[in-house]
N, C-alpha and C positions, 0 to 999 in steps of 0.2 A: 365209671369209676365210683367206688364206694367211698363214702365219707364217714370217718370214725365219729363216735359220740363226742369226743373232745373237739373235733372240727366243727360239728354242728353247734355245740355250745359256744365255741369261739365266734362263729358267724353270728349267732343270736346276740352275743354280748356286744359285738361290733355294731349291730343294727340298733341296739338300745342305747348307744352312746349319746349323751346330750350334745347337740351341735347347734348349727345355725337354723333359723326358721326360714320360711320361703319368701319373706319380705326383703328383697334386695340384699341377698348375701353377697360376699365378695365375688365379683364376676370372674368365672373360670377363664374367659378369654383374656382378661387383663392379667390374671395369675400366670397363664401360659406364656405371656409375652416376656416374662423374666427368664433369662438364660443362665442365671446364677453365676454371672461373670465375676462378681465381687467388687466392681467399681464403687459400689455404694458404701462399702465398709469403712474406708478412710474418711468419708465425710459424715458418717452417722455419729452424732454425739453420744448416744446411749451405748453404742458398741465400743467407742473409744474409752468410755469410762468403765463399763462393765466387762468388756472383753469376751462376751459370749455370743456365739453364732446366732442363737435364737433371739438375741437382743439387737439384731441388725435387720434392715429391711428384707434382705434375702432370706433370713431365718424366719421372719414373721410371715412372709409370703408362703414359705413351705408349710408353716402351721395352718394358715388359712386354707391351703389346698387340701391338707390332710383332714381338717375338720369338715370341709365341704364334702369330701369323699367318705366320711364316716370312719376314717382310720384312727383318729384320736378324738378325744372329747374336749368340749369347751368347759374347762375346769380350772381349779386354782393354779395348777402348774402352767397351763397355756395362757391364762389371763395375765399372769404377771409379766409375760413377755410383750403382750399388747399394751399393757399399762406403762411399761418402761419407755415406750416410744414418745418422743416429745412432739411429734407431728410437725417438725420444723421444715420438712419437705426438701432438705438439702439433697436427698437421694434422687428426687425428681429432677433437679437441675443437673445432677451428675450422670444419671443413667444413660449409657450410649444406645440402649434399646428402646428408650422412651416409655419405660414402664410407668403407668399412672398409679403410683403407690398412694398418692393423696386420696384417690377414689377408693382404693382398697382398704386403707386404714380407717377411713371415714365409715364405710359400710360395716367394717368389723366392729368398730366401737359402738355403733347403734345396736348391732346384734348382741354384743356383750351385755349392754345395759338392759336389754329385754330378756335375755335367756340365761344370765348367770346371777346367782343369789350371793351377793357380797356379804362379808362379815358385818356384824352389827356396828363395830367401831368405824369401819370403812363407810358404811351407809350414813352414819351420823355426820361424819366429816363432810361427805359429799352433799348431804342435805343442807348443812350449814352454808357451804360454799355457794350452792345453786339457789339458795333462798336469799342470800345477801347480795352477792356481787352483780347479778343481772337485774337487781331491783334498786335503782337510785333513790326511790322514795323511802325505802327502809334504811338504806345507807345514810340518808340525810338525817333521819331521826336519831341515828346512833352518833352523829358528829359531836354533839355536846358531851355525852358521856365519855367519848374517846378523848376529847379535848381535856376534860378534867383528869382522866386516867393518865394522860401524858404530863400535864402540868404538875400533878402531885408527885411525879417521879416513880409511879408504880411500874411503868414499863421498864425503866432502867433497872429497878430493883429486881424484877422477875427475870430479866435477861442476865443480870449479874449472878444471881443465885442458881440459875439453870432450872428453876422449879417447873416451869411450863414444859421445857424439853424433857424433863424426867417423866412428866405425866403423859405427854404426847408430842413427839417430834414434829408432827404435822401442825398442831396448834402453835407450837413454838415458831415454826417457819412462817405461819400466817401472821403471827404477832410481830415478828421481826421485819416483815415487809410493810407494815403500816407506816405510811408517810406522816410527816409532821402535820398536825391539824392546826390550821391558821384561820384567821377571820375571813380570809378569801374563800375558804371552803363553804362558808355559809351564804355567800353571795349568789344571786341568780339575776344578774342585771342586764342580760342580753334581751333586747326587745324582739318581737315577732318578725319585724321587717326592718332592715338597716339599709338606707339608701347608698348607692354607689357614689364615690367622690369623682366629680367630673362626668364625662360622658359614660353612660351605662353601656357596657359591652355584653354582659350576661346577667341572667337572673339565676342564682344558684341557691340550693338548699344546703344547710349545714347540719350534720349529725353531731350531737354533743357527747355521746358516749355515756358510760355509767361511772366508772372510776375516773375517767377524764373530766367529766363535768363537776365532780366534787373535789377531787384531790389535785387536779391539774387545770382548774378553771382559767388561770392566766394563759394557758396554751390555746384554749378555745377563743378567748378574747383577742389574743394576738392573731389567730387565724382569720377571724372576722375582720380585723383592721387591715390585714394584708390583702384580703379579697376586695374589700371596698376601695382601698387605695389603688387597686388595679382594675377599677371599672366594673365591679360586680355588685349588683343588688343582692343582699343576703336575706334569705327566708329561713326562720327557725321555728318549725311547728312545735308547740309546747306539748302536744299529745304524744310525741315520740318517746319511746322507751329504750330498752336494750336492743342492740343489733342482733343478738342471739349467738355471738361468737363463742362465748365460754360454754354454754350448754351444747352447742353444735359440735365443738371440738371434742367433747367428752361423751357424745352419744346420747344426750338427753333429747330424744326425738320430739316429743310432744311440746316441751317447753320451747325448744328452738323454733319449731314451726309456728307456735302461737306468737312469739315475739316478732318473727319475720312478718307475719300478717299485720300485726299492730304497726310496725314500722312502715309498711307499704301504705296502709290506710292513712297514716299521719301525713304523708306527702301526696295523697291522691289528688287534691284540688289545688296544689300550689303552683302548677304551671312553670316549674323550674326547668332550665336547660340542662343542668347537671346537679348531682347530689354529691357534696364534698364531705370527705371524712379525713381526719388528721391522725387517726390511730391505725397502725398497720394491720393488726390482728382483726379489728373490726372491718376494715376495708376488704380484706380477703373474703370474709363471710358474706358481706353485703353483695359482693359480686357473684356469690354462689347461690343467691336466692332462687334462681331458676331451677337448680338441682334440688335444693331443700324442699321446695313446694311443687315439684314436678308431678306428684300424684294428686294434687289438690285441684279439682276441676274449676273451682271458682277463682283460685289465685295463681294458677300456673302461668298464664299469659301476663298477668299483672306483675308477677315476680320477675319474669324475663325482661319486661319493659323497664322495671325499676332498676334491675342490676345493670342494664345497658347504660344508665345515666350515672352510675356511681364512678367517681374518680377520687383517687388519693389527692390530697391538697397539693403535694409536690408534683405529682404527675400532671395535674390540671394546669398549674402555673407554668411549668416548663413547656407545656404544649401551646398554651394561648399567648405566652410571653408576658413579661413584666413591663408595665408602663410607668410605674412609680420610680422616682429617683432613689438610688441607694447610696448611703454614706458609710464611711468606715465605722467599725464597731469599737475600735480602740485607737489610741494615739500612736500605736506601733503596729507592725504586722502581727496578725493574730493567727496562730496555728490551730487548726481544727482537725479532729478526726471524726469521721462519720461512722456511727454504729448501724450496720445493716440489720434491721429487724427481719426475721426469717419470713414472715408472711408478707413482707414487702418485696424482699429479694427473690425468694423461691416461690412464694404463693402468687404474687402479682407480677413478677418479672420486672420490678422497678428498681434499678440501681443507678443508672446514668443520671436520671432527672434530679435527684437530691443533690448530687455533686455539681451538676450544671448550675443550679440555683445558688448554692453556697459559694461557688467560684465567682459569681456575679457581684458579690459583696466586695467592695474595694478593700484591699489590704489583707484579704484572707488567703492563707496558705493551707491547703488541704493535704493531709497525709493519710496513707492507707495502712491499716494494721495487718500484721501477720494473721493468716487464717480468718479473714474478714467474714467468711461465710459460716463460721462455726456459731451454733446457737449459744446464747448467753445463759440458757437454763431456765428462763422465765416460762415461755411456752404456755401462755394463758394461765392456768392454775397448776401447771406441772410442778412449779417450785414449792407448792403447798402439799401436793400429793406424793411427790417423790423428792423430798428435800435433800437427801444425801447426794444423789446424782446432780441435782440442780446446783448444789453448793460447789461441787468440783468444777462444773462448767462455768459458773459465775466467776470463780476465782481466776480461771484460765482466761476468760474473756477480758476481765478488768486488767489483768497483767499485759495482755496483748495491746490493749488500748493505751495503757500507761507507757509502754515501751516506745510509742511513737513520739513521745516528748511533747504532745499537744497541750495547748493551754486550756482547751475546752472540748467536751465530747458532745456531738450532736446525735440525738436519739429521737426517732419518730414513732415510738410506741410506749405507752405508759408502763406496761409490764416490764419491758426491757429497761426503762429508766429506773424503776424501783429496784430491779435486780442488780443493776450496775451500781447504783448508789449504796446498796447494802454492803458491797465489798470495797467501797472507796474510803472508809473512815481513815483519817490521818493523811489523806492525799489532798494536795492543794489544787483541785481541779473540779470544775462544775459540769453538770449535765443539763443541756437545754434542748428543747424541740427546735428543729429548723425553722418552723413558723415564728417562733419567738425571736430568732436571730434576724430573720427578714423584717420583722416588725420593728425591732430596735434600729435596724439599718434605714428603714423607710422614715422613721420618726427622727432620725438623726441623733439618737441617744447613744451614749457610750456605755459599754458593759463595765460592771464593777468586778474585776477579776481578783 
């Protein structure tokens, strides 16, 4: 059969398409496991907001397959559909065929960051995000300027005028997520080792997080008190840094691997039975260290051993059982609604344990929201990179939570908490970490609602 000149040129152009490199592209076997049934569509938050097939898991898998086979290019058009994915993993929980979309989108994002040249504004925003948020030491330096910025009312002025949003919607989203800077943010008063109260049952390490240790330090302090009250000696290595969740979720390969190695080294000689984390997104990544460092000959086995010890705080306590006495949180029955963080629910398959613990608190009435598995729109740094979609999801999630009539929202992830609080102004309802609620109950203190 003869091939026309046009056909030859067309074949040549296809071969020259920019695509994935040979370092762990999306696995064709995993791609082929998708039967395109469409069960993922109704649970995919980006598809629900954008309404485009290519902004669904099924559509993105089609694009991965086409890029693998050289039929389409890794370019601006295809990248925007991968970028629109929140990585919430709701599709993984829903898929009747067991498609491992989490592995597919992770591989794709690392390919994108290596093989696609983003625009200068996009590069600058991402550079800012990945220089700041995974680096608690730099964030700590910025605390005082941010405190002055808020106290002088500059933040409210810029938000009221819409000036930042006019310059950059992404910067405006970043600024609007900034929590209130208080004196607690400057404290670093947790010692290296905290003894168990009563008989020691376990020796556990605690990971402080980045955003968590600075902007949610009371959550870490509450977690330590709950652990020690339940017979745990707590070890907190001061050399620990970021868990690598944010760079890993966005395909920043080298940064994620370097941070994972640092974390493993910081716990190397602690002889802990378990490593406890109270932030859902961090916990999911910590349990993935074996995959993240699979090609590292020096750290591959260390990473597997480390990941095997990682437990979410709620997962751990529900498993080993509470020994401390619990008291009511209020003088009346308290109605709570639990916000399921995606990387806890879908990533770590933890949903029953948080509810078991909350129900153990006397006088607690737990309610369930409609569409509990829907992502709130935070998704790591998604609400800063894709603010329009994140805003729509945030508003939906908050309305579902409010519709329960709960007195208080329990949220086990700092990103989710910030996202929910952003859309709660004017509502007489607080957001607290489950570890804070357990801490209040153990200490016998009443909440100020």
